[in-house]
VOVOLO-235237 format. One record per residue (C-alpha): x, y, z; residue number from 1; residue in one letter. Coordinates in nm, 3 decimals, decimal comma, padded with zeros to 5 digits. Example, Ala and Ser with C-alpha at 12.3 -4.5 7.8 and 13.67 -1.06 7.14 Angstrom:
((01,230 -00,450 00,780) 1 "A")
((01,367 -00,106 00,714) 2 "S")
***
This chain:
((-00,622 -02,042 00,888) 1 "X")
((-00,466 -01,703 00,948) 2 "X")
((-00,327 -01,633 01,294) 3 "X")
((-00,440 -01,348 01,520) 4 "X")
((-00,201 -01,073 01,627) 5 "X")
((-00,155 -01,087 02,005) 6 "X")
((-00,346 -00,835 02,217) 7 "X")
((-00,132 -00,545 02,339) 8 "X")
((-00,328 -00,324 02,580) 9 "X")
((-00,015 -00,137 02,694) 10 "X")
((00,051 00,047 02,367) 11 "X")
((00,090 00,424 02,338) 12 "X")
((-00,142 00,624 02,111) 13 "X")
((00,070 00,626 01,791) 14 "X")
((00,168 00,262 01,820) 15 "X")
((-00,183 00,159 01,923) 16 "X")
((-00,328 00,327 01,615) 17 "X")
((-00,082 00,147 01,384) 18 "X")
((-00,146 -00,185 01,560) 19 "X")
((-00,524 -00,148 01,533) 20 "X")
((-00,486 -00,076 01,162) 21 "X")
((-00,278 -00,394 01,127) 22 "X")
((-00,547 -00,591 01,312) 23 "X")
((-00,818 -00,450 01,079) 24 "X")
((-00,604 -00,550 00,780) 25 "X")
((-00,586 -00,908 00,909) 26 "X")
((-00,963 -00,912 00,966) 27 "X")
((-01,022 -00,797 00,606) 28 "X")
((-00,776 -01,054 00,471) 29 "X")
((-00,959 -01,330 00,657) 30 "X")
((-01,274 -01,244 00,461) 31 "X")
((-01,099 -01,349 00,138) 32 "X")
((-01,043 -01,705 00,023) 33 "X")
((-00,664 -01,739 00,004) 34 "X")
((-00,442 -02,025 -00,110) 35 "X")
((-00,277 -02,214 00,176) 36 "X")
((00,077 -02,111 00,078) 37 "X")
((-00,020 -01,741 00,096) 38 "X")
((-00,179 -01,798 00,439) 39 "X")
((00,145 -01,958 00,557) 40 "X")
((00,348 -01,656 00,448) 41 "X")
((00,101 -01,416 00,614) 42 "X")
((00,119 -01,625 00,933) 43 "X")
((00,499 -01,599 00,922) 44 "X")
((00,469 -01,218 00,913) 45 "X")
((00,217 -01,216 01,199) 46 "X")
((00,441 -01,447 01,404) 47 "X")
((00,734 -01,214 01,335) 48 "X")
((00,530 -00,920 01,463) 49 "X")
((00,403 -01,113 01,766) 50 "X")
((00,765 -01,191 01,860) 51 "X")
((00,850 -00,822 01,904) 52 "X")
((00,843 -00,751 02,275) 53 "X")
((00,904 -00,376 02,262) 54 "X")
((00,585 -00,171 02,279) 55 "X")
((00,695 00,153 02,122) 56 "X")
((00,899 00,275 01,824) 57 "X")
((01,055 -00,063 01,741) 58 "X")
((00,710 -00,226 01,736) 59 "X")
((00,567 00,058 01,524) 60 "X")
((00,847 00,013 01,269) 61 "X")
((00,793 -00,363 01,267) 62 "X")
((00,416 -00,314 01,216) 63 "X")
((00,479 -00,096 00,911) 64 "X")
((00,735 -00,338 00,772) 65 "X")
((00,521 -00,651 00,813) 66 "X")
((00,203 -00,475 00,694) 67 "X")
((00,384 -00,354 00,384) 68 "X")
((00,514 -00,705 00,311) 69 "X")
((00,168 -00,857 00,349) 70 "X")
((00,000 -00,596 00,127) 71 "X")
((00,279 -00,633 -00,132) 72 "X")
((00,242 -01,011 -00,130) 73 "X")
((-00,135 -00,994 -00,178) 74 "X")
((-00,103 -00,733 -00,454) 75 "X")
((00,170 -00,922 -00,638) 76 "X")
((00,043 -01,280 -00,609) 77 "X")
((-00,337 -01,242 -00,595) 78 "X")
((-00,400 -00,885 -00,713) 79 "X")
((-00,588 -00,821 -00,386) 80 "X")
((-00,532 -00,463 -00,270) 81 "X")
((-00,657 -00,216 -00,006) 82 "X")
((-00,868 00,085 -00,105) 83 "X")
((-00,682 00,349 -00,308) 84 "X")
((-00,372 00,126 -00,339) 85 "X")
((-00,325 00,190 -00,710) 86 "X")
((-00,417 00,558 -00,679) 87 "X")
((-00,139 00,614 -00,425) 88 "X")
((00,108 00,406 -00,624) 89 "X")
((00,034 00,568 -00,959) 90 "X")
((00,036 00,919 -00,810) 91 "X")
((00,416 00,906 -00,783) 92 "X")
((00,464 00,688 -01,090) 93 "X")
((00,262 00,930 -01,300) 94 "X")
((00,491 01,219 -01,206) 95 "X")
((00,809 01,023 -01,276) 96 "X")
((00,704 00,804 -01,570) 97 "X")
((00,489 01,059 -01,753) 98 "X")
((00,549 01,400 -01,597) 99 "X")
((00,926 01,428 -01,620) 100 "X")
((00,950 01,313 -01,983) 101 "X")
((00,663 01,543 -02,084) 102 "X")
((00,825 01,834 -01,903) 103 "X")
((01,166 01,757 -02,049) 104 "X")
((01,024 01,731 -02,401) 105 "X")
((00,843 02,060 -02,355) 106 "X")
((01,154 02,226 -02,216) 107 "X")
((01,375 02,102 -02,500) 108 "X")
((01,126 02,191 -02,772) 109 "X")
((01,079 02,543 -02,635) 110 "X")
((01,452 02,576 -02,555) 111 "X")
((01,369 02,669 -02,197) 112 "X")
((01,410 02,405 -01,926) 113 "X")
((01,194 02,611 -01,693) 114 "X")
((00,902 02,422 -01,853) 115 "X")
((01,026 02,097 -01,696) 116 "X")
((00,799 02,160 -01,397) 117 "X")
((00,487 02,183 -01,613) 118 "X")
((00,506 01,811 -01,687) 119 "X")
((00,481 01,710 -01,319) 120 "X")
((00,118 01,808 -01,259) 121 "X")
((00,024 01,664 -01,598) 122 "X")
((00,193 01,334 -01,507) 123 "X")
((00,036 01,343 -01,162) 124 "X")
((-00,308 01,380 -01,319) 125 "X")
((-00,244 01,093 -01,559) 126 "X")
((-00,119 00,877 -01,271) 127 "X")
((-00,419 00,957 -01,050) 128 "X")
((-00,658 00,877 -01,334) 129 "X")
((-00,488 00,546 -01,410) 130 "X")
((-00,471 00,451 -01,041) 131 "X")
((-00,837 00,540 -00,984) 132 "X")
((-00,936 00,326 -01,282) 133 "X")
((-00,735 00,032 -01,152) 134 "X")
((-00,885 00,071 -00,801) 135 "X")
((-01,234 00,083 -00,951) 136 "X")
((-01,165 -00,231 -01,152) 137 "X")
((-01,027 -00,411 -00,845) 138 "X")
((-01,342 -00,323 -00,651) 139 "X")
((-01,572 -00,442 -00,930) 140 "X")
((-01,383 -00,771 -00,950) 141 "X")
((-01,397 -00,823 -00,572) 142 "X")
((-01,020 -00,788 -00,530) 143 "X")
((-01,034 -00,491 -00,293) 144 "X")
((-01,003 -00,507 00,085) 145 "X")
((-01,238 -00,281 00,278) 146 "X")
((-00,954 -00,086 00,440) 147 "X")
((-00,741 00,209 00,336) 148 "X")
((-00,376 00,212 00,439) 149 "X")
***
């Protein structure tokens, strides 16, 4: 059974927004059937967050850190991801993995490195397409959480 984050009515707007998003993430995770060892790790992260007594910037940073660890764990171990997870990931990967080499090849072949920048939007488009496909597949297979982070 996954633990609940403690209630924190004293939070400021920015921190409250981040904390509510974390709470929604936990609610969505609870809807999935998870192995016990994964639940234990998630509970460890929730306990870590609950232990933070500060209610401002330190808590906000801890929320981001623990949320990122939980999402990474679910993505890596169970392939369960939030909405648009792959799209956001492949956006950057597309530019670096595809865009830079395409731009460099174009620049070298035309003997003008000014064409290096042309590869970036091409790579970005490839990355967005690949990420969208992966997100669509995750949704069809029931591996998508109903939350966007």
